[in-house]
C-alpha positions in Angstrom: 9.4 24.2 28.0 13.2 24.2 28.2 13.0 23.3 31.9 10.8 20.4 31.1 13.2 19.2 28.4 16.1 19.4 30.9 14.1 17.4 33.5 13.3 14.7 30.9 16.9 14.4 30.0 17.8 14.0 33.7 15.0 11.5 34.1 16.3 9.4 31.2 19.8 9.5 32.5 18.6 8.4 35.9 16.7 5.5 34.4 19.8 4.3 32.6 22.0 4.7 35.7 19.5 2.4 37.7 18.8 0.0 34.9 20.3 -3.0 36.6 17.9 -2.6 39.6 14.8 -1.6 37.6 11.5 -3.6 37.6 8.3 -3.4 35.6 6.7 -1.2 38.3 9.8 1.1 38.3 9.6 1.4 34.5 5.9 2.4 34.8 6.7 5.0 37.4 9.4 6.5 35.2 7.1 6.4 32.2 4.3 8.3 34.1 6.8 10.9 35.3 8.2 11.2 31.7 4.7 12.0 30.4 3.9 14.2 33.3 6.9 16.4 32.4 5.3 16.8 29.0 2.0 18.0 30.6 0.1 14.7 30.4 -1.1 14.3 33.9 -3.5 11.4 33.3 -2.2 9.2 30.5 -4.4 6.2 29.7 -2.8 2.8 30.2 -4.2 0.0 28.0 -3.7 -3.7 27.3 -1.1 -4.1 24.6 -2.0 -5.8 21.3 0.0 -8.7 20.0 3.0 -6.8 18.7 3.5 -4.7 21.8 2.9 -7.7 24.1 5.6 -9.8 22.4 8.1 -6.9 22.9 7.1 -6.4 26.6 6.2 -2.8 25.7 4.5 -0.5 28.2 1.7 1.4 26.3 -0.2 4.6 27.1 -2.7 6.6 25.1 -2.7 10.4 25.1 -5.7 12.3 23.8 -5.1 15.7 22.3 -7.6 18.1 20.9 -10.1 16.9 18.2 -9.2 13.5 16.8 -5.5 13.6 17.6 -4.2 10.7 19.6 -0.6 9.8 20.6 0.1 6.2 21.5 3.3 5.9 23.6 5.3 2.7 23.9 8.1 2.4 26.5 10.3 -0.5 25.6 13.3 -2.3 27.2 16.9 -1.3 26.4 18.2 -3.1 23.4 14.8 -3.3 21.7 15.4 -0.3 19.4 18.1 0.0 16.7 20.0 3.4 16.6 17.9 5.7 14.3 21.1 6.8 12.5 21.9 3.3 11.3 18.4 2.9 9.9 18.6 6.1 7.9 22.0 5.2 6.6 20.4 2.0 5.2 17.5 4.0 3.7 14.8 2.2 5.8 12.2 3.8 8.1 11.7 1.1 10.8 13.5 -1.4 12.9 11.7 -4.7 13.6 10.3 -3.4 17.0 9.0 -0.1 15.6 7.5 -1.9 12.6 5.5 -4.2 14.9 4.4 -1.4 17.2 3.3 1.0 14.4 1.4 -1.9 12.7 -0.5 -2.5 16.0 -1.5 1.2 16.2 -2.5 1.4 12.5 -4.9 -1.5 12.9 -6.5 0.4 15.8 -6.8 3.5 13.5 -5.0 5.8 15.9 -2.9 8.8 14.8 0.7 9.2 16.1 3.1 6.8 17.8 6.0 7.6 20.1 8.4 4.8 20.9 11.2 5.2 23.3 13.5 3.3 25.6 14.4 6.5 27.6 17.4 6.9 25.3 16.5 6.3 21.6 13.2 7.6 20.4 11.0 7.5 17.3 7.9 9.4 16.4 5.7 8.1 13.5 2.4 9.0 11.8 0.6 5.6 11.9 -1.9 6.7 9.2 0.8 7.3 6.6 3.8 5.2 7.9 5.9 8.4 8.0 8.9 8.7 10.3 8.5 12.2 11.6 11.2 12.6 14.2 14.0 10.5 15.6 16.5 10.9 18.4 19.7 9.0 19.1 19.9 10.3 22.7 17.9 12.2 25.4 19.5 15.6 24.5 18.2 15.3 20.9 14.8 14.3 22.3 14.9 17.5 24.4 15.6 19.7 21.4 13.3 18.1 18.8 10.6 16.1 20.5 9.7 18.1 23.6 8.5 21.3 21.7 5.8 19.3 19.8 4.9 16.7 22.4 3.9 19.1 25.2 0.2 18.7 25.8 -0.7 22.3 24.9 1.2 22.0 21.6 -0.4 18.7 20.7 -3.9 20.2 21.3 -2.9 23.2 19.1 -2.1 20.8 16.2 1.7 20.8 16.4 2.0 17.2 15.4 -0.2 17.7 12.3 2.0 20.5 11.2 5.2 18.6 11.4 7.0 18.7 8.0 7.3 15.4 6.2 10.4 14.6 4.4 10.5 16.0 0.9 9.8 13.6 -1.9 13.3 14.1 -3.2 14.8 12.8 0.1 12.5 9.8 0.2 13.4 9.0 -3.5 17.1 9.3 -2.8 16.7 6.8 0.1 14.9 4.4 -2.1 17.5 4.8 -4.9 20.4 4.2 -2.6 18.7 1.2 -1.0 17.9 -0.2 -4.5 21.4 0.4 -5.8 22.9 -1.3 -2.8 20.9 -4.5 -3.3 21.3 -4.5 -7.1 25.1 -4.5 -6.6 24.9 -7.1 -3.8 22.8 -9.5 -5.9 25.0 -8.9 -9.0 28.2 -9.5 -7.1 27.3 -12.4 -4.9 25.1 -14.3 -7.4 27.2 -13.4 -10.5 24.4 -12.0 -12.6 24.2 -8.8 -14.6 22.9 -5.7 -12.9 20.0 -5.6 -15.4 18.9 -9.0 -14.0 19.5 -8.0 -10.4 17.4 -4.9 -10.9 14.4 -7.1 -11.9 14.3 -8.5 -8.4 13.9 -4.9 -7.0 11.2 -4.0 -9.6 9.2 -7.1 -8.7 9.2 -6.3 -5.0 8.1 -2.7 -5.8 5.3 -4.0 -8.0 4.1 -6.5 -5.4 4.1 -3.9 -2.6 2.2 -1.4 -4.8 -0.3 -4.1 -6.1 -1.2 -5.5 -2.7 -2.1 -2.1 -1.3 -4.9 -2.0 -3.9 -7.9 -4.2 -4.7 -7.8 -5.3 -8.3 -6.8 -8.9 -8.2 -10.2 -10.2 -7.2 -9.6 -13.8 -8.2 -6.5 -14.7 -6.3 -5.4 -11.5 -4.5 -6.0 -12.8 -1.0 -4.1 -16.0 -1.5 -1.1 -14.3 -3.1 -1.1 -11.4 -0.5 -1.2 -14.0 2.3 1.8 -15.8 0.8 3.8 -12.6 0.4 3.0 -11.7 4.1 4.1 -15.2 5.0 7.4 -14.9 3.1 8.2 -11.6 4.9 7.4 -13.0 8.3 9.3 -16.2 7.6 12.4 -14.2 6.5 12.2 -12.2 9.7 11.9 -15.3 11.9 14.7 -17.1 13.8 14.5 -19.9 11.2 14.3 -18.3 7.8 15.4 -21.2 5.7 13.9 -21.5 2.2 12.6 -17.9 2.2 14.3 -17.4 -1.1 12.6 -20.5 -2.6 9.2 -19.3 -1.4 9.8 -15.9 -2.9 10.7 -17.4 -6.3 7.6 -19.6 -6.2 5.5 -16.4 -5.5 7.2 -14.7 -8.5 6.3 -17.7 -10.7 2.7 -17.7 -9.6 2.4 -13.9 -10.2 3.3 -14.7 -13.8 1.2 -17.8 -14.1 -1.9 -16.2 -12.7 -1.7 -12.7 -14.0 0.8 -12.6 -16.9 2.4 -9.4 -15.7 5.5 -8.9 -17.9 7.8 -7.9 -15.0 7.3 -11.5 -13.5 8.0 -13.4 -16.7 10.3 -16.3 -16.1 14.0 -15.4 -15.8 16.0 -18.6 -14.8 19.1 -16.6 -14.1 17.3 -14.5 -11.5 15.5 -17.5 -10.0 18.9 -19.2 -9.3 20.1 -16.0 -7.6 17.0 -15.4 -5.4 16.7 -18.9 -4.0 19.9 -18.2 -2.1 18.8 -17.3 1.4 22.0 -15.4 2.0 20.6 -12.8 -0.4 16.9 -13.2 -0.1 16.6 -13.2 3.7 18.3 -9.8 4.4 16.8 -8.3 1.3 13.3 -9.2 2.5 13.9 -8.2 6.1 14.9 -4.7 5.0 12.1 -4.4 2.4 9.6 -5.0 5.1 11.0 -2.1 7.1 10.4 0.6 4.5 7.6 3.1 4.9 4.6 3.5 2.6 5.8 6.9 1.2 8.6 5.2 -0.7 6.0 3.3 -2.9 4.2 6.1 -4.7 4.7 6.4 -8.5 6.0 9.9 -8.1 8.7 8.8 -5.6 9.7 5.7 -7.7 10.0 7.9 -10.8 12.1 10.5 -8.9 14.4 7.7 -7.6 15.7 7.4 -11.2 16.7 11.0 -11.2 20.4 10.3 -11.3 23.2 9.3 -13.7 23.7 11.0 -17.1 22.2 14.5 -17.5 20.1 13.3 -20.4 18.5 10.6 -18.3 17.9 12.9 -15.4 16.2 15.2 -17.8 13.9 12.5 -19.0 12.7 11.9 -15.4 11.9 15.7 -15.1 10.3 16.3 -18.5 6.7 17.6 -18.5 4.6 16.3 -21.4 4.1 19.3 -23.7 1.1 19.9 -26.0 1.4 18.2 -29.4 -1.1 19.7 -31.8 -0.5 17.1 -34.5 -1.1 14.3 -32.1 -4.1 15.9 -30.5 -5.6 16.6 -34.0 -5.0 13.0 -35.0 -6.9 11.7 -31.9 -9.7 14.2 -32.4 -10.4 12.9 -36.0 -11.0 9.4 -34.8 -14.5 7.9 -35.1 -16.3 4.8 -34.0 -15.4 3.3 -37.4 -11.7 4.3 -37.4 -10.7 4.0 -33.7 -9.6 0.3 -33.8 -6.9 1.1 -36.4 -5.7 4.3 -34.6 -2.3 4.2 -32.8 0.1 6.8 -31.4 3.7 6.3 -30.6 6.1 8.3 -28.5 9.9 8.5 -28.2 11.2 8.2 -24.7 14.5 9.9 -25.7 12.7 13.0 -26.7 9.6 13.0 -24.5 10.7 11.5 -21.2 8.9 9.0 -18.9 5.9 11.0 -17.8 4.7 11.2 -21.4 3.7 7.5 -20.9 1.1 8.5 -18.3 -0.1 11.5 -20.3 -0.6 9.9 -23.7 -1.8 6.5 -22.5 -4.5 8.3 -20.6 -5.4 10.4 -23.7 -5.9 7.2 -25.7 -8.0 5.4 -23.1 -10.0 8.6 -22.5 -10.8 8.7 -26.2 -12.0 5.1 -26.0 -14.3 6.1 -23.2 -15.8 9.0 -25.2 -16.3 6.9 -28.3 -18.0 4.2 -26.2 -20.4 6.8 -24.9 -21.0 7.9 -28.5 -21.7 4.4 -29.6 -24.2 3.8 -26.8 -25.9 7.1 -27.6 -26.2 6.1 -31.3 -27.5 2.7 -30.4 -30.2 4.2 -28.2 -31.4 6.5 -30.9 -32.2 3.6 -33.3 -35.8 2.5 -33.4 -36.5 -0.1 -30.7 -38.9 -3.1 -31.1 -41.6 -3.5 -28.4 -40.3 -7.0 -27.6 -36.6 -7.4 -26.8 -34.9 -9.1 -29.7 -31.7 -10.8 -28.7 -30.6 -11.3 -32.3 -31.2 -7.6 -33.1 -29.2 -6.6 -30.1 -26.4 -8.9 -31.1 -26.4 -7.4 -34.6 -26.0 -3.9 -33.1 -23.3 -4.9 -30.6 -21.1 -6.5 -33.2 -20.5 -3.0 -34.6 -19.0 -1.9 -31.2 -15.3 -1.0 -31.7 -12.9 -3.5 -30.0 -11.2 -0.5 -28.4 -14.3 0.1 -26.4 -14.5 -3.3 -24.8 -11.3 -3.7 -22.7 -9.9 -0.3 -23.1 -6.6 -0.7 -21.2 -5.7 -4.0 -22.9 -6.6 -2.6 -26.3 -4.4 0.5 -25.7 -1.5 -1.7 -24.6 -1.8 -4.2 -27.5 -2.9 -1.9 -30.4 -3.4 1.8 -29.6 -0.2 3.0 -27.9 3.5 2.5 -28.2 6.7 3.8 -26.8 10.3 3.6 -28.2 13.1 2.9 -25.8 16.9 3.1 -26.6 18.6 1.3 -23.7 18.0 -1.4 -21.0 17.6 1.4 -18.4 14.9 3.1 -20.4 13.1 -0.2 -20.9 13.3 -1.0 -17.2 11.9 2.4 -16.1 9.2 2.4 -18.8 8.0 -1.1 -17.9 8.0 -0.5 -14.2 6.1 2.8 -14.5 3.6 1.5 -17.0 2.9 -1.5 -14.7 2.2 0.8 -11.7 0.1 3.1 -13.9 -2.1 0.2 -15.1 -2.6 -0.8 -11.5 -3.8 2.7 -10.7 -6.1 2.7 -13.7 -7.7 -0.6 -12.7 -8.1 0.7 -9.2 -9.8 3.9 -10.3 -12.2 2.2 -12.6 -12.8 -0.7 -10.2 -12.3 -3.1 -13.0 -11.8 -6.7 -12.0 -8.7 -8.0 -13.7 -8.3 -11.5 -15.0 -4.8 -11.1 -16.5 -2.6 -8.1 -17.3 -2.1 -7.0 -20.9 1.2 -7.9 -22.6 3.8 -5.2 -23.1 5.3 -6.9 -26.1 3.8 -4.4 -28.6 3.8 -1.3 -26.4 7.5 -1.1 -25.6 9.6 -1.1 -28.8 13.3 -0.9 -29.4 14.0 2.4 -31.1 15.4 2.1 -34.6 18.6 3.9 -35.6 16.5 6.4 -37.6 13.0 7.2 -36.3 10.7 8.8 -38.8 9.2 12.1 -37.4 5.8 11.0 -38.7 5.9 8.0 -36.4 6.0 10.2 -33.3 4.2 13.3 -34.7 6.2 16.4 -34.3 7.6 16.0 -30.8 8.5 19.0 -28.6 9.7 18.9 -25.1 9.7 20.9 -21.9 12.0 20.3 -18.9 10.6 20.8 -15.4 12.7 23.1 -13.2 14.7 21.0 -10.7 13.7 23.3 -7.8 10.0 22.6 -8.4 10.2 18.9 -8.7 9.3 16.8 -5.6 7.6 19.7 -3.9 5.0 18.4 -1.5 
């Protein structure tokens, strides 16, 4: 294996020494020799898709054992950015690798190796994960060759490659976000609270369009967002900022999501293409793993020790609260409400107790349906009798998520940072709930009554005997 790695290093160095005299046929000969040294005697050439064709990439398909496939693209010098510069910026792709991985993902293939015989990238096309990267042939020899040899691929070496820990991915997202929040605040002369809203909106859009809940206008809005990203990445990106602001406006107009509510100060900042274009270009080059709720929550694990603790807190049992919920009936549920204190309970308590409330609504709806079925039924269907029965249905059992947001659940925050994190996490959690229940959404519920400014003195009765547990740092972010 070591000899093969040395030979590959020599082959790459030979290619670069003869680069000025190279032709397409010469590139193909070097590519086949490169793969032969890895044990792939008969790689399968194929016609490139749109992204690969536009880059002049030379594609091959390698078939390992089972369902494992490796798509290999050989590209021209200057096509790939140095991997180290991408990682320093907290992004996972350069424009070329993004286009090539997208091509492979559409074809539902497994792994993607992209190289110019000097710089190299290995991705999992199914998950968007950057698995390995090399800034030079010697690094390729040390890290890529042991897992790309044919026998190793057939034994499952690529499937066993360790992904980056969530804590690392979250740190990259945090550093990228902080960089752009500072850039927007400084160059557009707005507060960092306003600048952070631009990042939150992008995170919500990316999370939302990966799921199918906006039945009414999702396709139109998703197409517009794709157009904005492509336009910003083009050679003539003028007015990308204006298009982005228009999309923000329509997200509020169509869906009433609180995070998109009109903010004139932010609109004036984001129409500036000097900010919007590079921001959008980098945002499009981030991998999917950065956009899970767990990763986004972990990205806030910094700053004051108390705030870091609120990110790590595990919701503890609360007997008083559980007893209160257990006593609710069909007749009382509409008036029931629980409230939590983010200072004492942390951010994950939002998910835990919101789900408890909506779960209670589900159970009481089933109880109401059971009670209705047990009532004597007339032989002929009586619409008026049915209407009389249905008017006794609790409002909480109709649109459960909306009712929980507007009546049944509340959370106290004490700072703009806490409000920002809570609003972002709650928005993403609602998207997940709508996805799981396959509920078609007309508009999002308002957060006006769910997120409340904490009073100076908060009565213990309001939050029902809070206790807290802090998750050990060593366990958090484990894959």
